[in-house]
MDAnalysis code that builds the backbone (N, CA, C; Angstrom):
import MDAnalysis as mda
import numpy as np

u = mda.Universe.empty(192, n_residues=64, atom_resindex=np.repeat(np.arange(64), 3), trajectory=True)
u.add_TopologyAttr("name", ["N", "CA", "C"] * 64)
u.add_TopologyAttr("resid", np.arange(1, 65))
u.add_TopologyAttr("resname", ["MET", "TYR", "ILE", "GLU", "LEU", "SER", "PRO", "GLU", "ALA", "VAL", "GLN", "THR", "LEU", "LYS", "SER", "LEU", "ASP", "ARG", "ILE", "PRO", "ASP", "SER", "GLN", "ALA", "ALA", "THR", "PRO", "HIS", "SER", "ILE", "ALA", "GLU", "GLU", "LEU", "LEU", "ARG", "SER", "GLY", "LEU", "ALA", "TYR", "GLU", "SER", "ARG", "SER", "CYS", "GLY", "VAL", "ILE", "ASN", "MET", "THR", "ALA", "ALA", "GLY", "ARG", "VAL", "TRP", "LEU", "ASN", "GLN", "ARG", "ALA", "ALA"])
u.atoms.positions = np.array([
    [0.837, -1.179, 0.000],
    [0.000, 0.000, 0.000],
    [0.881, 1.242, 0.000],
    [0.547, 2.182, -0.852],
    [1.314, 3.422, -0.938],
    [0.522, 4.543, -0.279],
    [1.172, 5.291, 0.581],
    [0.540, 6.420, 1.265],
    [1.033, 7.701, 0.613],
    [0.109, 8.471, 0.086],
    [0.431, 9.750, -0.564],
    [0.402, 10.849, 0.493],
    [1.498, 11.603, 0.592],
    [1.594, 12.717, 1.529],
    [1.863, 14.010, 0.786],
    [1.428, 15.102, 1.373],
    [1.740, 16.420, 0.811],
    [3.238, 16.659, 0.981],
    [3.822, 17.523, 0.156],
    [5.253, 17.832, 0.300],
    [5.598, 18.353, 1.701],
    [4.681, 19.117, 2.299],
    [4.923, 19.645, 3.642],
    [4.969, 18.521, 4.674],
    [4.086, 17.539, 4.512],
    [4.067, 16.403, 5.440],
    [5.332, 15.568, 5.294],
    [5.823, 15.411, 4.069],
    [7.065, 14.666, 3.840],
    [8.220, 15.364, 4.552],
    [8.308, 16.672, 4.407],
    [9.377, 17.429, 5.062],
    [9.267, 17.326, 6.584],
    [8.053, 17.379, 7.094],
    [7.852, 17.269, 8.542],
    [8.261, 15.893, 9.033],
    [7.889, 14.852, 8.291],
    [8.267, 13.496, 8.671],
    [9.787, 13.356, 8.685],
    [10.448, 13.911, 7.693],
    [11.910, 13.888, 7.665],
    [12.483, 14.616, 8.867],
    [11.871, 15.736, 9.247],
    [12.389, 16.505, 10.389],
    [12.196, 15.743, 11.696],
    [11.127, 14.940, 11.805],
    [10.930, 14.138, 13.006],
    [12.041, 13.111, 13.164],
    [12.664, 12.739, 12.051],
    [13.773, 11.787, 12.082],
    [15.061, 12.453, 12.545],
    [15.166, 13.788, 12.388],
    [16.408, 14.507, 12.686],
    [16.360, 15.361, 13.950],
    [15.217, 15.903, 14.290],
    [15.115, 16.853, 15.388],
    [14.550, 16.158, 16.620],
    [15.180, 16.366, 17.775],
    [14.601, 15.795, 19.004],
    [13.161, 16.269, 19.192],
    [12.335, 15.397, 19.755],
    [10.907, 15.656, 19.894],
    [10.571, 17.033, 20.441],
    [11.242, 17.435, 21.486],
    [10.883, 18.675, 22.165],
    [11.141, 19.907, 21.306],
    [11.953, 19.773, 20.256],
    [12.283, 20.916, 19.414],
    [11.442, 20.980, 18.137],
    [10.665, 19.965, 17.850],
    [9.901, 19.925, 16.605],
    [8.597, 20.714, 16.758],
    [8.400, 21.712, 15.902],
    [7.149, 22.476, 15.880],
    [6.391, 22.068, 14.622],
    [5.281, 21.373, 14.803],
    [4.523, 20.837, 13.680],
    [3.177, 21.538, 13.566],
    [2.897, 22.147, 12.403],
    [1.574, 22.756, 12.210],
    [0.468, 21.706, 12.376],
    [-0.667, 22.121, 12.904],
    [-1.767, 21.199, 13.219],
    [-2.230, 20.399, 11.995],
    [-2.382, 21.043, 10.847],
    [-2.871, 20.335, 9.652],
    [-1.895, 19.255, 9.199],
    [-0.604, 19.529, 9.306],
    [0.416, 18.545, 8.915],
    [0.434, 17.395, 9.925],
    [0.342, 17.736, 11.203],
    [0.313, 16.699, 12.236],
    [-0.873, 15.769, 12.018],
    [-2.036, 16.332, 11.704],
    [-3.224, 15.523, 11.453],
    [-3.022, 14.579, 10.268],
    [-2.385, 15.064, 9.216],
    [-2.123, 14.229, 8.039],
    [-1.237, 13.045, 8.412],
    [-0.192, 13.293, 9.200],
    [0.712, 12.217, 9.606],
    [0.040, 11.258, 10.582],
    [-0.772, 11.794, 11.492],
    [-1.476, 10.946, 12.454],
    [-2.506, 10.058, 11.766],
    [-3.262, 10.619, 10.821],
    [-4.278, 9.843, 10.089],
    [-3.648, 8.721, 9.275],
    [-2.477, 8.975, 8.726],
    [-1.823, 7.965, 7.889],
    [-1.133, 6.885, 8.719],
    [-0.975, 7.122, 10.022],
    [-0.308, 6.140, 10.877],
    [1.197, 6.246, 10.853],
    [1.728, 7.311, 10.243],
    [3.174, 7.480, 10.157],
    [3.743, 8.223, 11.356],
    [2.865, 8.756, 12.196],
    [3.282, 9.449, 13.417],
    [2.228, 9.210, 14.485],
    [2.615, 9.442, 15.721],
    [1.671, 9.341, 16.835],
    [1.918, 10.500, 17.785],
    [0.924, 10.803, 18.596],
    [1.044, 11.896, 19.550],
    [1.284, 11.317, 20.935],
    [2.338, 11.779, 21.579],
    [2.655, 11.329, 22.930],
    [1.554, 11.756, 23.890],
    [1.073, 10.839, 24.681],
    [-0.008, 11.149, 25.626],
    [0.457, 12.074, 26.738],
    [1.697, 11.939, 27.149],
    [2.164, 12.700, 28.301],
    [2.390, 14.175, 28.005],
    [2.870, 14.500, 26.802],
    [3.183, 15.914, 26.534],
    [2.674, 16.409, 25.187],
    [1.945, 15.590, 24.435],
    [1.368, 16.040, 23.178],
    [2.357, 16.229, 22.043],
    [3.537, 15.652, 22.147],
    [4.571, 15.766, 21.120],
    [4.307, 14.744, 20.020],
    [4.550, 15.132, 18.775],
    [4.398, 14.231, 17.631],
    [5.704, 13.467, 17.421],
    [5.603, 12.143, 17.345],
    [6.756, 11.269, 17.114],
    [6.499, 10.393, 15.904],
    [7.565, 9.982, 15.239],
    [7.449, 9.098, 14.088],
    [7.234, 7.661, 14.552],
    [6.364, 6.948, 13.855],
    [6.160, 5.523, 14.134],
    [7.169, 4.706, 13.316],
    [7.227, 3.424, 13.599],
    [8.077, 2.537, 12.804],
    [7.616, 2.547, 11.348],
    [6.301, 2.639, 11.140],
    [5.774, 2.717, 9.766],
    [6.266, 3.981, 9.066],
    [6.387, 5.068, 9.811],
    [6.920, 6.308, 9.234],
    [8.355, 6.138, 8.783],
    [9.138, 5.435, 9.577],
    [10.542, 5.189, 9.226],
    [10.635, 4.292, 7.987],
    [9.788, 3.267, 7.922],
    [9.750, 2.384, 6.747],
    [9.354, 3.183, 5.524],
    [8.333, 4.046, 5.653],
    [7.867, 4.869, 4.536],
    [9.008, 5.737, 4.013],
    [9.749, 6.381, 4.920],
    [10.880, 7.208, 4.489],
    [11.946, 6.379, 3.791],
    [12.253, 5.205, 4.340],
    [13.271, 4.338, 3.739],
    [12.856, 3.869, 2.346],
    [11.588, 3.522, 2.180],
    [11.109, 3.076, 0.872],
    [11.122, 4.234, -0.133],
    [10.803, 5.414, 0.329],
    [10.787, 6.587, -0.534],
    [12.201, 6.945, -0.995],
    [13.179, 6.738, -0.103],
    [14.565, 7.067, -0.410],
    [15.180, 6.071, -1.378],
    [14.651, 4.843, -1.405],
    [15.236, 3.779, -2.250],
    [14.914, 4.004, -3.719],
])
């Protein structure tokens, strides 16, 4: 299954791979796109957006 993301969501997903959670500022619409696709999740304790394992696989497949 291929998940289509907006260019902004792709850049945000890449930044989640590079920037520590506490420093990532994600616009609400982009966060929703990543959360709906299952490529990111929201931490219950502090509301931070983190990449899921599926997000990492998606990035790796896109890079190949």
